[in-house]
FIVEXVO-81236 format. One record per residue (C-alpha): x negated, y, z negated. Coordinates in steps of 0.1 Angstrom, whole numbers, plus 5000, padded with zeros to 4 digits. Layout:
@u X, v Y, w Z
...
END
This chain:
@u 5122, v 4858, w 5202
@u 5124, v 4825, w 5223
@u 5096, v 4812, w 5205
@u 5100, v 4819, w 5165
@u 5072, v 4813, w 5142
@u 5082, v 4791, w 5111
@u 5053, v 4770, w 5102
@u 5017, v 4779, w 5103
@u 4984, v 4761, w 5100
@u 4948, v 4780, w 5090
@u 4919, v 4760, w 5094
@u 4888, v 4776, w 5071
@u 4894, v 4786, w 5033
@u 4870, v 4809, w 5029
@u 4881, v 4844, w 5016
@u 4897, v 4855, w 5049
@u 4912, v 4820, w 5055
@u 4927, v 4816, w 5023
@u 4939, v 4850, w 5024
@u 4957, v 4848, w 5057
@u 4974, v 4815, w 5045
@u 4988, v 4832, w 5012
@u 5001, v 4859, w 5033
@u 5018, v 4838, w 5059
@u 5034, v 4821, w 5029
@u 5044, v 4857, w 5017
@u 5063, v 4860, w 5049
@u 5082, v 4830, w 5040
@u 5065, v 4801, w 5063
@u 5054, v 4766, w 5055
@u 5016, v 4768, w 5059
@u 4991, v 4740, w 5061
@u 4953, v 4751, w 5048
@u 4927, v 4730, w 5058
@u 4888, v 4731, w 5050
@u 4861, v 4706, w 5053
@u 4871, v 4693, w 5021
@u 4904, v 4694, w 5003
@u 4889, v 4707, w 4974
@u 4876, v 4738, w 4990
@u 4911, v 4746, w 5004
@u 4925, v 4739, w 4968
@u 4898, v 4763, w 4956
@u 4910, v 4790, w 4983
@u 4944, v 4791, w 4969
@u 4933, v 4791, w 4934
@u 4911, v 4822, w 4943
@u 4941, v 4839, w 4959
@u 4965, v 4833, w 4929
@u 4939, v 4850, w 4907
@u 4932, v 4878, w 4933
@u 4972, v 4885, w 4939
@u 4971, v 4872, w 4976
@u 5008, v 4859, w 4967
@u 5033, v 4884, w 4965
@u 5049, v 4858, w 4941
@u 5028, v 4832, w 4925
@u 5058, v 4806, w 4935
@u 5049, v 4813, w 4971
@u 5017, v 4791, w 4966
@u 5041, v 4761, w 4969
@u 5044, v 4768, w 5004
@u 5009, v 4760, w 5012
@u 4996, v 4724, w 5016
@u 4960, v 4719, w 5016
@u 4940, v 4691, w 5031
@u 4907, v 4682, w 5048
@u 4902, v 4687, w 5085
@u 4890, v 4653, w 5095
@u 4916, v 4635, w 5074
@u 4944, v 4658, w 5078
@u 4943, v 4676, w 5113
@u 4975, v 4657, w 5122
@u 4994, v 4679, w 5101
@u 4991, v 4708, w 5123
@u 5008, v 4690, w 5152
@u 5042, v 4708, w 5144
@u 5025, v 4743, w 5135
@u 5039, v 4770, w 5157
@u 5007, v 4791, w 5151
@u 4974, v 4779, w 5143
@u 4947, v 4803, w 5130
@u 4909, v 4795, w 5131
@u 4890, v 4811, w 5103
@u 4859, v 4791, w 5105
@u 4822, v 4804, w 5106
@u 4814, v 4831, w 5132
@u 4794, v 4803, w 5153
@u 4806, v 4799, w 5188
@u 4797, v 4760, w 5190
@u 4816, v 4754, w 5157
@u 4848, v 4772, w 5169
@u 4848, v 4757, w 5202
@u 4843, v 4721, w 5188
@u 4872, v 4727, w 5165
@u 4892, v 4743, w 5198
@u 4889, v 4707, w 5213
@u 4905, v 4687, w 5184
@u 4930, v 4712, w 5181
@u 4939, v 4712, w 5217
@u 4944, v 4672, w 5212
@u 4966, v 4676, w 5182
@u 4989, v 4707, w 5188
@u 5025, v 4707, w 5201
@u 5030, v 4721, w 5232
@u 5037, v 4760, w 5235
@u 5022, v 4765, w 5198
@u 5000, v 4796, w 5196
@u 4964, v 4794, w 5185
@u 4943, v 4824, w 5174
@u 4908, v 4831, w 5159
@u 4904, v 4854, w 5131
@u 4868, v 4864, w 5145
@u 4854, v 4899, w 5144
@u 4823, v 4894, w 5165
@u 4827, v 4867, w 5194
@u 4844, v 4881, w 5224
@u 4876, v 4862, w 5234
@u 4861, v 4853, w 5269
@u 4834, v 4834, w 5252
@u 4859, v 4816, w 5229
@u 4879, v 4801, w 5259
@u 4850, v 4795, w 5281
@u 4852, v 4758, w 5293
@u 4884, v 4755, w 5275
@u 4916, v 4740, w 5293
@u 4939, v 4760, w 5312
@u 4968, v 4754, w 5286
@u 4947, v 4762, w 5257
@u 4940, v 4796, w 5274
@u 4973, v 4805, w 5280
@u 4983, v 4800, w 5243
@u 4953, v 4817, w 5228
@u 4945, v 4851, w 5213
@u 4923, v 4869, w 5187
@u 4944, v 4879, w 5157
@u 4917, v 4900, w 5137
@u 4930, v 4905, w 5101
@u 4914, v 4930, w 5078
@u 4904, v 4920, w 5040
@u 4926, v 4915, w 5019
@u 4950, v 4902, w 5043
@u 4981, v 4911, w 5019
@u 4973, v 4946, w 5016
@u 4953, v 4959, w 5047
@u 4980, v 4968, w 5074
@u 4959, v 4965, w 5105
@u 4960, v 4935, w 5127
@u 4939, v 4939, w 5158
@u 4954, v 4917, w 5186
@u 4933, v 4908, w 5215
@u 4947, v 4889, w 5247
@u 4927, v 4872, w 5276
@u 4935, v 4875, w 5312
@u 4950, v 4841, w 5312
@u 4969, v 4845, w 5279
@u 5008, v 4842, w 5284
@u 5027, v 4873, w 5280
@u 5052, v 4856, w 5259
@u 5024, v 4845, w 5233
@u 5013, v 4880, w 5230
@u 5048, v 4892, w 5226
@u 5057, v 4868, w 5199
@u 5030, v 4871, w 5178
@u 5032, v 4911, w 5181
@u 5069, v 4906, w 5170
@u 5063, v 4884, w 5142
@u 5033, v 4902, w 5127
@u 5051, v 4936, w 5129
@u 5084, v 4923, w 5114
@u 5074, v 4895, w 5092
@u 5038, v 4900, w 5081
@u 5043, v 4937, w 5079
@u 5013, v 4946, w 5100
@u 5004, v 4976, w 5123
@u 4996, v 4958, w 5153
@u 4967, v 4975, w 5177
@u 4960, v 4956, w 5211
@u 4928, v 4958, w 5217
@u 4903, v 4955, w 5246
@u 4880, v 4924, w 5246
@u 4851, v 4948, w 5235
@u 4822, v 4942, w 5209
@u 4839, v 4947, w 5172
@u 4872, v 4956, w 5189
@u 4884, v 4992, w 5175
@u 4881, v 4993, w 5136
@u 4848, v 4975, w 5133
@u 4831, v 4991, w 5161
@u 4837, v 5025, w 5148
@u 4838, v 5017, w 5111
@u 4804, v 4998, w 5109
@u 4788, v 5026, w 5129
@u 4803, v 5054, w 5103
@u 4793, v 5035, w 5074
@u 4757, v 5025, w 5085
@u 4753, v 5065, w 5098
@u 4768, v 5075, w 5062
@u 4743, v 5049, w 5044
@u 4713, v 5061, w 5061
@u 4718, v 5098, w 5062
@u 4722, v 5095, w 5023
@u 4688, v 5077, w 5019
@u 4671, v 5102, w 5043
@u 4685, v 5134, w 5025
@u 4678, v 5119, w 4990
@u 4714, v 5125, w 4978
@u 4728, v 5108, w 4947
@u 4755, v 5080, w 4950
@u 4780, v 5099, w 4934
@u 4775, v 5130, w 4955
@u 4775, v 5110, w 4991
@u 4807, v 5091, w 4979
@u 4825, v 5124, w 4969
@u 4818, v 5142, w 4999
@u 4826, v 5114, w 5024
@u 4863, v 5106, w 5003
@u 4877, v 5137, w 4991
@u 4875, v 5163, w 5019
@u 4883, v 5140, w 5051
@u 4908, v 5117, w 5033
@u 4889, v 5085, w 5029
@u 4896, v 5063, w 5001
@u 4880, v 5070, w 4966
@u 4854, v 5042, w 4972
@u 4834, v 5062, w 4992
@u 4807, v 5047, w 5015
@u 4788, v 5030, w 4988
@u 4817, v 5015, w 4970
@u 4826, v 5002, w 5006
@u 4793, v 4989, w 5011
@u 4793, v 4971, w 4979
@u 4829, v 4953, w 4987
@u 4815, v 4945, w 5020
@u 4783, v 4930, w 5011
@u 4749, v 4948, w 5013
@u 4735, v 4914, w 5034
@u 4767, v 4914, w 5058
@u 4759, v 4946, w 5070
@u 4727, v 4943, w 5090
@u 4740, v 4911, w 5102
@u 4771, v 4928, w 5117
@u 4751, v 4958, w 5129
@u 4727, v 4937, w 5148
@u 4755, v 4917, w 5164
@u 4770, v 4948, w 5175
@u 4736, v 4961, w 5189
@u 4730, v 4928, w 5210
@u 4766, v 4931, w 5223
@u 4765, v 4970, w 5231
@u 4750, v 4984, w 5262
@u 4720, v 5004, w 5263
@u 4727, v 5040, w 5253
@u 4753, v 5032, w 5230
@u 4748, v 5054, w 5198
@u 4748, v 5022, w 5175
@u 4716, v 5012, w 5191
@u 4699, v 5040, w 5176
@u 4709, v 5029, w 5139
@u 4685, v 5013, w 5118
@u 4698, v 4979, w 5107
@u 4678, v 4972, w 5074
@u 4660, v 5003, w 5060
@u 4634, v 4996, w 5035
@u 4657, v 5000, w 5005
@u 4682, v 4975, w 5021
@u 4656, v 4950, w 5025
@u 4646, v 4954, w 4989
@u 4683, v 4950, w 4977
@u 4688, v 4917, w 4999
@u 4656, v 4902, w 4986
@u 4663, v 4910, w 4950
@u 4700, v 4895, w 4955
@u 4716, v 4930, w 4949
@u 4742, v 4922, w 4975
@u 4773, v 4943, w 4960
@u 4802, v 4931, w 4941
@u 4798, v 4892, w 4950
@u 4765, v 4891, w 4933
@u 4773, v 4914, w 4904
@u 4750, v 4942, w 4913
@u 4745, v 4964, w 4947
@u 4746, v 5004, w 4947
@u 4770, v 5001, w 4917
@u 4764, v 4975, w 4888
@u 4782, v 4973, w 4854
@u 4765, v 4967, w 4821
@u 4771, v 4932, w 4803
@u 4799, v 4947, w 4784
@u 4814, v 4963, w 4814
@u 4815, v 4997, w 4794
@u 4789, v 5015, w 4814
@u 4785, v 5019, w 4851
@u 4746, v 5023, w 4867
@u 4738, v 5034, w 4903
@u 4710, v 5032, w 4925
@u 4688, v 5059, w 4929
@u 4685, v 5060, w 4968
@u 4649, v 5073, w 4966
@u 4633, v 5049, w 4939
@u 4657, v 5018, w 4942
@u 4662, v 5016, w 4904
@u 4692, v 5018, w 4884
@u 4704, v 5051, w 4863
@u 4736, v 5054, w 4844
@u 4763, v 5071, w 4864
@u 4768, v 5107, w 4863
@u 4794, v 5131, w 4872
@u 4793, v 5148, w 4904
@u 4777, v 5183, w 4906
@u 4780, v 5194, w 4944
@u 4774, v 5229, w 4954
@u 4789, v 5221, w 4988
@u 4821, v 5206, w 4975
@u 4824, v 5235, w 4953
@u 4818, v 5259, w 4976
@u 4840, v 5244, w 5003
@u 4872, v 5236, w 4980
@u 4880, v 5207, w 4998
@u 4881, v 5222, w 5034
@u 4861, v 5197, w 5056
@u 4851, v 5224, w 5079
@u 4837, v 5246, w 5054
@u 4818, v 5217, w 5038
@u 4801, v 5205, w 5071
@u 4792, v 5242, w 5076
@u 4777, v 5245, w 5040
@u 4739, v 5245, w 5042
@u 4733, v 5226, w 5010
@u 4722, v 5189, w 5013
@u 4758, v 5181, w 5005
@u 4770, v 5198, w 5035
@u 4741, v 5187, w 5060
@u 4751, v 5152, w 5049
@u 4789, v 5158, w 5058
@u 4779, v 5173, w 5092
@u 4754, v 5145, w 5099
@u 4778, v 5117, w 5093
@u 4811, v 5129, w 5104
@u 4800, v 5146, w 5135
@u 4780, v 5118, w 5147
@u 4811, v 5095, w 5137
@u 4837, v 5116, w 5155
@u 4817, v 5118, w 5184
@u 4812, v 5084, w 5187
@u 4848, v 5077, w 5185
@u 4853, v 5102, w 5213
@u 4828, v 5083, w 5233
@u 4845, v 5050, w 5229
@u 4880, v 5061, w 5251
@u 4888, v 5044, w 5274
@u 4861, v 5015, w 5268
@u 4877, v 5001, w 5235
@u 4915, v 5018, w 5236
@u 4932, v 5039, w 5262
@u 4945, v 5064, w 5239
@u 4934, v 5081, w 5208
@u 4965, v 5069, w 5189
@u 4953, v 5031, w 5190
@u 4919, v 5044, w 5173
@u 4935, v 5065, w 5147
@u 4959, v 5035, w 5141
@u 4932, v 5012, w 5132
@u 4910, v 5034, w 5113
@u 4941, v 5045, w 5090
@u 4953, v 5010, w 5083
@u 4918, v 4991, w 5089
@u 4898, v 5016, w 5069
@u 4924, v 5035, w 5048
@u 4915, v 5068, w 5062
@u 4944, v 5090, w 5059
@u 4940, v 5105, w 5092
@u 4921, v 5088, w 5120
@u 4891, v 5102, w 5138
@u 4912, v 5121, w 5165
@u 4934, v 5134, w 5140
@u 4905, v 5147, w 5120
@u 4889, v 5162, w 5152
@u 4922, v 5183, w 5159
@u 4922, v 5193, w 5122
@u 4885, v 5206, w 5124
@u 4893, v 5219, w 5159
@u 4879, v 5202, w 5192
@u 4862, v 5233, w 5204
@u 4847, v 5239, w 5171
@u 4835, v 5204, w 5170
@u 4821, v 5204, w 5206
@u 4800, v 5236, w 5198
@u 4786, v 5221, w 5170
@u 4772, v 5190, w 5190
@u 4762, v 5213, w 5218
@u 4741, v 5234, w 5195
@u 4724, v 5204, w 5178
@u 4714, v 5189, w 5210
@u 4736, v 5162, w 5206
@u 4757, v 5149, w 5237
@u 4792, v 5161, w 5239
@u 4815, v 5132, w 5249
@u 4835, v 5140, w 5281
@u 4867, v 5132, w 5266
@u 4861, v 5157, w 5234
@u 4850, v 5183, w 5261
@u 4883, v 5177, w 5278
@u 4903, v 5182, w 5246
@u 4884, v 5212, w 5236
@u 4895, v 5226, w 5270
@u 4930, v 5217, w 5262
@u 4931, v 5229, w 5225
@u 4937, v 5193, w 5209
@u 4941, v 5154, w 5212
@u 4974, v 5157, w 5201
@u 5006, v 5181, w 5209
@u 5043, v 5182, w 5205
@u 5065, v 5182, w 5238
@u 5100, v 5180, w 5240
@u 5104, v 5173, w 5204
@u 5079, v 5143, w 5206
@u 5044, v 5138, w 5196
@u 5022, v 5134, w 5227
@u 4985, v 5124, w 5232
@u 4960, v 5138, w 5259
@u 4946, v 5108, w 5280
@u 4909, v 5109, w 5295
@u 4927, v 5119, w 5329
@u 4942, v 5154, w 5315
@u 4976, v 5139, w 5315
@u 4998, v 5137, w 5282
@u 5014, v 5105, w 5271
@u 5044, v 5106, w 5245
@u 5036, v 5084, w 5216
@u 5053, v 5049, w 5217
@u 5079, v 5043, w 5187
@u 5089, v 5007, w 5182
@u 5126, v 4999, w 5178
@u 5137, v 4996, w 5144
@u 5108, v 5023, w 5132
@u 5123, v 5054, w 5116
@u 5098, v 5080, w 5100
@u 5107, v 5112, w 5088
@u 5075, v 5127, w 5100
@u 5085, v 5120, w 5136
@u 5121, v 5133, w 5131
@u 5106, v 5166, w 5120
@u 5092, v 5170, w 5153
@u 5128, v 5168, w 5171
@u 5150, v 5184, w 5144
@u 5152, v 5205, w 5112
@u 5166, v 5192, w 5079
@u 5204, v 5197, w 5075
@u 5198, v 5212, w 5043
@u 5164, v 5224, w 5026
@u 5154, v 5231, w 4990
@u 5121, v 5235, w 4974
@u 5121, v 5200, w 4957
@u 5138, v 5179, w 4985
@u 5152, v 5180, w 5020
@u 5183, v 5164, w 5037
@u 5179, v 5150, w 5071
@u 5203, v 5137, w 5096
@u 5194, v 5100, w 5103
@u 5221, v 5095, w 5128
@u 5250, v 5074, w 5129
@u 5267, v 5094, w 5100
@u 5239, v 5084, w 5076
@u 5220, v 5113, w 5055
@u 5185, v 5110, w 5041
@u 5175, v 5126, w 5011
@u 5135, v 5130, w 5007
@u 5119, v 5145, w 4974
@u 5093, v 5172, w 4978
@u 5076, v 5173, w 4941
@u 5044, v 5159, w 4931
@u 5048, v 5122, w 4933
@u 5084, v 5129, w 4938
@u 5088, v 5134, w 4900
@u 5122, v 5148, w 4885
@u 5123, v 5181, w 4869
@u 5158, v 5202, w 4863
@u 5155, v 5218, w 4897
@u 5151, v 5186, w 4918
@u 5181, v 5170, w 4897
@u 5203, v 5202, w 4905
@u 5191, v 5194, w 4942
@u 5203, v 5160, w 4941
@u 5236, v 5169, w 4930
@u 5239, v 5196, w 4959
@u 5227, v 5169, w 4982
@u 5254, v 5146, w 4971
@u 5280, v 5175, w 4977
@u 5266, v 5179, w 5014
@u 5267, v 5142, w 5022
@u 5302, v 5140, w 5009
@u 5313, v 5167, w 5032
@u 5294, v 5160, w 5064
@u 5283, v 5121, w 5065
@u 5296, v 5089, w 5054
@u 5267, v 5074, w 5037
@u 5230, v 5085, w 5019
@u 5197, v 5069, w 5019
@u 5173, v 5083, w 4992
@u 5136, v 5078, w 5003
@u 5107, v 5093, w 5025
@u 5075, v 5082, w 5042
@u 5057, v 5094, w 5011
@u 5033, v 5065, w 4993
@u 5053, v 5066, w 4961
@u 5092, v 5068, w 4959
@u 5090, v 5083, w 4924
@u 5068, v 5082, w 4893
@u 5096, v 5092, w 4871
@u 5103, v 5124, w 4852
@u 5076, v 5150, w 4850
@u 5061, v 5143, w 4816
@u 5047, v 5180, w 4816
@u 5080, v 5194, w 4819
@u 5098, v 5174, w 4791
@u 5068, v 5182, w 4768
@u 5067, v 5218, w 4777
@u 5105, v 5222, w 4775
@u 5106, v 5209, w 4739
@u 5076, v 5229, w 4728
@u 5086, v 5263, w 4744
@u 5126, v 5260, w 4743
@u 5133, v 5237, w 4716
@u 5156, v 5207, w 4713
@u 5189, v 5222, w 4727
@u 5168, v 5227, w 4762
@u 5157, v 5193, w 4762
@u 5191, v 5180, w 4755
@u 5202, v 5199, w 4787
@u 5173, v 5183, w 4807
@u 5186, v 5147, w 4795
@u 5222, v 5157, w 4802
@u 5216, v 5167, w 4839
@u 5195, v 5136, w 4844
@u 5223, v 5115, w 4832
@u 5250, v 5133, w 4851
@u 5231, v 5133, w 4882
@u 5225, v 5095, w 4880
@u 5261, v 5087, w 4872
@u 5271, v 5111, w 4903
@u 5250, v 5087, w 4924
@u 5265, v 5056, w 4910
@u 5301, v 5067, w 4914
@u 5296, v 5089, w 4946
@u 5326, v 5083, w 4971
@u 5300, v 5069, w 4996
@u 5274, v 5046, w 4994
@u 5239, v 5052, w 4982
@u 5209, v 5032, w 4992
@u 5176, v 5035, w 4976
@u 5147, v 5031, w 5003
@u 5119, v 5020, w 4976
@u 5082, v 5020, w 4981
@u 5051, v 5023, w 4963
@u 5055, v 5035, w 4928
@u 5091, v 5035, w 4913
@u 5085, v 5039, w 4875
@u 5105, v 5053, w 4847
@u 5130, v 5077, w 4862
@u 5124, v 5066, w 4896
@u 5134, v 5031, w 4886
@u 5165, v 5045, w 4869
@u 5178, v 5065, w 4898
@u 5173, v 5031, w 4919
@u 5192, v 5011, w 4895
@u 5222, v 5035, w 4899
@u 5225, v 5032, w 4937
@u 5248, v 5009, w 4953
@u 5220, v 4987, w 4970
@u 5178, v 4990, w 4973
@u 5162, v 4984, w 5003
@u 5127, v 4976, w 4990
@u 5093, v 4975, w 5006
@u 5074, v 4941, w 4999
@u 5046, v 4963, w 4980
@u 5069, v 4978, w 4954
@u 5057, v 4987, w 4919
@u 5090, v 4991, w 4898
@u 5095, v 4991, w 4862
@u 5108, v 5011, w 4831
@u 5075, v 5023, w 4816
@u 5092, v 5046, w 4789
@u 5077, v 5027, w 4758
@u 5042, v 5035, w 4771
@u 5047, v 5071, w 4760
@u 5069, v 5062, w 4730
@u 5104, v 5067, w 4741
@u 5128, v 5042, w 4757
@u 5148, v 5049, w 4791
@u 5168, v 5076, w 4788
@u 5189, v 5083, w 4822
@u 5207, v 5053, w 4820
@u 5179, v 5024, w 4825
@u 5191, v 5005, w 4793
@u 5227, v 5001, w 4803
@u 5219, v 4995, w 4838
@u 5193, v 4966, w 4831
@u 5219, v 4951, w 4806
@u 5245, v 4949, w 4833
@u 5221, v 4934, w 4855
@u 5211, v 4909, w 4831
@u 5246, v 4898, w 4823
@u 5252, v 4892, w 4861
@u 5218, v 4876, w 4867
@u 5222, v 4839, w 4876
@u 5191, v 4828, w 4856
@u 5200, v 4844, w 4825
@u 5223, v 4824, w 4799
@u 5258, v 4835, w 4795
@u 5269, v 4850, w 4761
@u 5262, v 4885, w 4745
@u 5228, v 4877, w 4731
@u 5209, v 4865, w 4761
@u 5212, v 4894, w 4783
@u 5201, v 4917, w 4756
@u 5171, v 4900, w 4748
@u 5161, v 4897, w 4786
@u 5165, v 4934, w 4790
@u 5146, v 4942, w 4757
@u 5114, v 4919, w 4768
@u 5114, v 4937, w 4801
@u 5118, v 4972, w 4789
@u 5098, v 4970, w 4755
@u 5069, v 4954, w 4775
@u 5070, v 4982, w 4801
@u 5068, v 4955, w 4826
@u 5059, v 4968, w 4863
@u 5067, v 4944, w 4895
@u 5037, v 4932, w 4913
@u 5058, v 4932, w 4944
@u 5094, v 4935, w 4957
@u 5096, v 4897, w 4954
@u 5085, v 4899, w 4916
@u 5110, v 4928, w 4913
@u 5137, v 4905, w 4924
@u 5123, v 4876, w 4899
@u 5124, v 4904, w 4868
@u 5159, v 4916, w 4876
@u 5151, v 4949, w 4889
@u 5163, v 4940, w 4921
@u 5196, v 4921, w 4929
@u 5200, v 4890, w 4952
@u 5217, v 4913, w 4976
@u 5190, v 4940, w 4977
@u 5169, v 4937, w 5007
@u 5129, v 4935, w 5012
@u 5112, v 4950, w 5043
@u 5077, v 4940, w 5050
@u 5066, v 4967, w 5073
@u 5066, v 5002, w 5055
@u 5072, v 5020, w 5088
@u 5107, v 4999, w 5092
@u 5120, v 5009, w 5056
@u 5142, v 5037, w 5062
@u 5155, v 5021, w 5092
@u 5164, v 4991, w 5073
@u 5178, v 5011, w 5044
@u 5201, v 5028, w 5070
@u 5214, v 4998, w 5085
@u 5221, v 4988, w 5050
@u 5240, v 5020, w 5042
@u 5261, v 5014, w 5074
@u 5271, v 4981, w 5064
@u 5283, v 4993, w 5030
@u 5300, v 5025, w 5043
@u 5326, v 5002, w 5062
@u 5357, v 5002, w 5039
@u 5336, v 5016, w 5011
@u 5351, v 5021, w 4977
@u 5332, v 5033, w 4946
@u 5325, v 5008, w 4917
@u 5349, v 5010, w 4891
@u 5338, v 5023, w 4856
@u 5315, v 4999, w 4839
@u 5322, v 4983, w 4807
@u 5293, v 4963, w 4789
@u 5293, v 4933, w 4765
@u 5272, v 4939, w 4737
@u 5254, v 4915, w 4713
@u 5264, v 4937, w 4680
@u 5247, v 4926, w 4648
@u 5236, v 4889, w 4656
@u 5219, v 4905, w 4686
@u 5202, v 4928, w 4667
@u 5188, v 4904, w 4644
@u 5176, v 4884, w 4671
@u 5157, v 4914, w 4684
@u 5144, v 4924, w 4653
@u 5129, v 4888, w 4649
@u 5111, v 4895, w 4682
@u 5097, v 4926, w 4671
@u 5084, v 4912, w 4637
@u 5068, v 4884, w 4655
@u 5049, v 4909, w 4681
@u 5038, v 4929, w 4648
@u 5026, v 4896, w 4631
@u 5006, v 4884, w 4661
@u 4989, v 4918, w 4662
@u 5003, v 4930, w 4697
@u 5024, v 4958, w 4682
@u 5013, v 4989, w 4668
@u 5034, v 5007, w 4640
@u 5049, v 5034, w 4664
@u 5056, v 5003, w 4687
@u 5077, v 4989, w 4661
@u 5097, v 5021, w 4658
@u 5101, v 5024, w 4695
@u 5111, v 4988, w 4699
@u 5136, v 4990, w 4671
@u 5154, v 5021, w 4688
@u 5154, v 4999, w 4721
@u 5169, v 4969, w 4704
@u 5196, v 4992, w 4685
@u 5206, v 5005, w 4722
@u 5206, v 4973, w 4737
@u 5226, v 4952, w 4711
@u 5251, v 4983, w 4710
@u 5242, v 4990, w 4675
@u 5250, v 4973, w 4642
@u 5287, v 4980, w 4644
@u 5294, v 4968, w 4679
@u 5313, v 4936, w 4683
@u 5309, v 4914, w 4711
@u 5345, v 4907, w 4715
@u 5353, v 4941, w 4724
@u 5333, v 4956, w 4756
@u 5321, v 4990, w 4754
@u 5323, v 5015, w 4779
@u 5291, v 5029, w 4796
@u 5294, v 5060, w 4783
@u 5288, v 5045, w 4747
@u 5255, v 5032, w 4759
@u 5244, v 5062, w 4773
@u 5253, v 5081, w 4741
@u 5231, v 5058, w 4722
@u 5202, v 5061, w 4747
@u 5203, v 5096, w 4746
@u 5202, v 5100, w 4707
@u 5170, v 5073, w 4706
@u 5155, v 5090, w 4732
@u 5157, v 5125, w 4714
@u 5148, v 5112, w 4684
@u 5117, v 5093, w 4693
@u 5105, v 5124, w 4715
@u 5107, v 5144, w 4684
@u 5082, v 5124, w 4665
@u 5046, v 5133, w 4664
@u 5033, v 5099, w 4675
@u 5054, v 5101, w 4707
@u 5044, v 5136, w 4714
@u 5008, v 5124, w 4711
@u 5014, v 5094, w 4736
@u 5026, v 5120, w 4762
@u 4999, v 5142, w 4758
@u 4973, v 5114, w 4761
@u 4992, v 5101, w 4792
@u 4990, v 5135, w 4806
@u 4953, v 5142, w 4798
@u 4939, v 5106, w 4806
@u 4966, v 5089, w 4827
@u 4965, v 5059, w 4802
@u 4987, v 5048, w 4775
@u 4976, v 5056, w 4738
@u 4981, v 5028, w 4713
@u 4990, v 5043, w 4679
END
């Protein structure tokens, strides 16, 4: 872009302002954060460090704090200035006048407002200011929530809009939705209506909080917080205020006008300071020892212990949203009352708030965490079915929904591309930004070049194949390992490089623990050894393939999922990567080459002292503690990622970036030479045993932890007979790994850990 953004300033260090500043620092910018007092800005950064707003705590050093009155000149060289102060027009405009006197020509100015129109914000401001001004509405928390609503005014320079769109997409990792200057924009216009309807209908029907949350979340692909968990997060007192602002700003006849902003129960909760998470009690509260969750009885307003959900409607519908909405019990009535009105409201707002259904769906997916947007949900339910339901209830059928009912759906596939129905009856292909590659879109135009029950191989173009796993959480079982070997053979014959990854939320949660345990219990040690050897052979085949293999890692990459990445030539990681070797949690050690690969990485790492002992200690401390990265930047700091591995901020660009890296490696590619590893031997083993003893004496390790950690120490030191003067082949370390893994899994204590993890999802300390 012709106006790159390298320095930013944020004015207002509240929850949103400080969160935005932290995420700008994540993107590599130098940031100025100002508030009325410097201490308030410092407190904002401290909160972000505690809340995880920084992808690496070291990034906080990129933020300079100050006070508006004394330090406003610090914004003079900022490329982008973001206002995040109180939602009061007079305060904002007074600040804008000061900013205009201070900022450099061509710098961009934006507001994080969610309630005040752009036209009101810029009224009476100079032409130069109006040309550089936009609304950039982030969602909380800014690091996590992908949606960025961007509003341009009639005077906003085209270049300003393009610059912010480009930067927010590629460097902030945002899904940028261009909104019209209408009340609440897109996400909050629909989201707040949906929330208040869901709240009020649950109160009207006398539902339990637990049942209402379960009904709203599970069948409709809405986050597990449900409605009341979300209301507690937003703030019980904030919702009535936002709704009243929307009611004042929307025209007569808008459905939001019919909503009761503050029913008696909500008024009582506000009076009694039961405001949600910020006050420690809302619809849900934790006991003083945090062991018991209490919930409000919506009829009495009193707290009672939370109980398990027993919903006749949920059980009868078995997760099918249409069957749930048709069920006559109160739960079904609730689902219908909420979702029919919310979906109809979304349809009624096109083209007022957006020209296409895709923009609204994108906003609700990335701003509210819906798995499917409103129009995708309407297609799933059946547009004709929904229109008939509304008509039968005497509710108005929005013209756009009636049009979709006649056409059959809002979305369709035309010429291998997804298209959406427009209000004029025409169809428009969905736009795809350059550099975005999604297998879901690719599947509309082509079939996999090879397909198995556990994975599929895709042609990503330019001679690069893409391997996508299909198992639950992309976990490894013998069939998937055999499939990977078949995919390697197919790639060698038809392609020049391979990318392993997909659109899934998790790269891989590792080995299927249930298969491991059942293999041992039902088929005995020889069958378990074959499973382990199959993994060894597969991962070594990846490492020494005659073509480059790049792992496109996002979400979870744990255990075996981490190990397969360690065997790739390179990793392209999404910034939000949780990567780690977590096998010690279930009483074993990494068994598919993770120990020897981390030892090799630590020996090559610039931050680890040279010599045979220090790399063993570094690898041991990482694996024994089952460390998992909090981000890709943290994974690089821990040593899971090399300095040469790439990090992609926007999840939708990960596969394309991995493909680019694979093509670069494919030029004059030669597979690596078989590795030799310098091991620490007896002195290293003694040092590691001292670490184990220290943990035990401090009470941080259980007796079985000692057993597991001792086995890990023996592997990482090469055994007591190893000699640091004579590097060993990696096959020797693999043999040590294999033996230790099998011995540990044969112990009752490790098997108890595996069963406990399968039953509860939590590690067992024994």
